[in-house]
N, C-alpha and C positions, 0 to 999 in steps of 0.2 A: 658839591658834588659833581661828579661827571656824568656825562649824559650816554648812554649804553652805545658803542660803536654800531656803525651801519651793517647789517647782515651782508655778507659775501652775495653775490649774486651766485646762482643756483644754476643747474641745466634746465630745470623746469622754467626760467625766465628767459631763455635763448629760443631765437626762431627755430622751426622745425627744420633740420637736416637733409632730408632727402637723399638719404644714403644711395653711393652706386655701389651695388653688390660686388664683392671682390671675386677676380676670375680672368679669363681670356679673354681679350676682346680685338677685335679688327677695325682699324680704323678705313673711312669709305674709300680712300685713295690705296690701300692693301697695306699699312704695317700692321706689325701686331704689338698688342701691349699687355701687361700684366696690371689690372688693379689690384692695387695694395689695399686701400682704404679709405674713407672720405672723412675727411678732416674739416677744421673749422677757421676760418681766417679770425686772427684774433684784432684785426680792426675793423672789420665790416661783418664778420659773423656769418658769413656767407658759407655755405657748405663747397667745400671743393674737393674734386676727386684727385688722388694723388695715385699715381701710376708711374709703370718704367717703361720704355722701350725695351723690344725683345730687340734688336738690332744695333749696328753700331758700337756706339759705348755703352747700351744700355742704362741711358740717363733718366732719373728722375724727374716727374713732370708734374704741373699742378694745373687745374683747368677748373673754372665753377661747375659744379657737377650738374647744375642746370643746362650748361651748355654741352658737356660732356654727353649727356642721356638726349638729346633735343633730336629731332628728325626736321628736316629740311631739304629746302632744295639745293643739292650739290651735283653738279657735274651734268646738270639739265634734268634730274630726277629726284623726286620726293623721296629718302632714306634716312634711316638714322645716321650721325656723325659716327657713332662707335655701335659694333654689333658683339654681342655676346657668344663666345662658342665654347661647348663641352668640347673639353680635350679628346674625349673620344672619339668625336663625331668630324673631326677636324680633319679635311681630304688633303694626303699626303702627294702634291700634286706639284711643288717646285720648292729649292731649298731654303726660301727665308722661311715657308712656313714650316718647313721642317727645323729647322733651327730654332723658331718662335717656338713650338712646341716642346722642344728638349729642355729650352732655357724656363719655360713656364713650368715642366713638371719637376725640372731641379729646385725649382722656386718652392714650390708646393711640397718639397720632401726635405728642404731645407726647414719649413716651418714647422715641422714634425720633428724637427732633431736628427733627421736621416740625409747620409749623405748615400745620393741614389747609386753613383758611379761604384759602389764599396758593397752597399746593401745587396744590389741588384746585378748591375754590371755597366759600363758604359753603352751608351747608344753607338749603332754601326756608324762606322767612320764614311764621311763622304767620298763617294769617287772620286778616283783622280785621274782615271783612263778614258773616259769618255770623249769619243770623235765627235758629237753633235752632230751625226747624221739621222740621229730619229730612228736607230738600229730596233727592229723587234728584238724584244731581251735586253734591253738596254741595261748597263752597270745602273744605271738612275731607277730601276723598276727594281731590281733586285735590294739598293738600297731603302726605297721606298717599302717594301714587303719587308725585310728586318726590322724597319724603323716601327711599323706596324704592330710587330710581336713584341720589340724593345715599349713600347706604348702599353701596349695591355698589360704586360707584366709589371710597368711601373706603376700603372693606375690600379691593379689589383694589390700591389702591394701598400700603394698609401692608402688604398681601400681598409684595408687588413689593419692598417696601425693606426687608425683612427677611430677604434671601435672600441 
């Protein structure tokens, strides 16, 4: 007679995950990221935050969730390593932030099966004619204003499709 096979471990046997909520985050050094999920390392069982850079090659990264969510002394002051931001409240004041917001909203739309540029419209194009003299009424001011309206419309579309 064979003895019964040992029971496979279940999620109840695992240490707590301490998940990082999905969303838009900014690193204390200024980079923007989308947190996709919290996953578990198969070797250590440690919770790992899976996130995508919203610049450069848009690479996927993983970092221990406890480290991702920690506050410590960085650059001479106590602050969080990453800070979560609501897309509606992100100040539109520089091109890297604008690009990150567009990428994040496109990601949220993709999760809902929506191609944002088709369902709504493409975001406004970045200016190419700025003289960089800080003019009153600079082309970048118009871009950020147009992007603000696109963001509002995109968030309304995404909110309406999740109901």
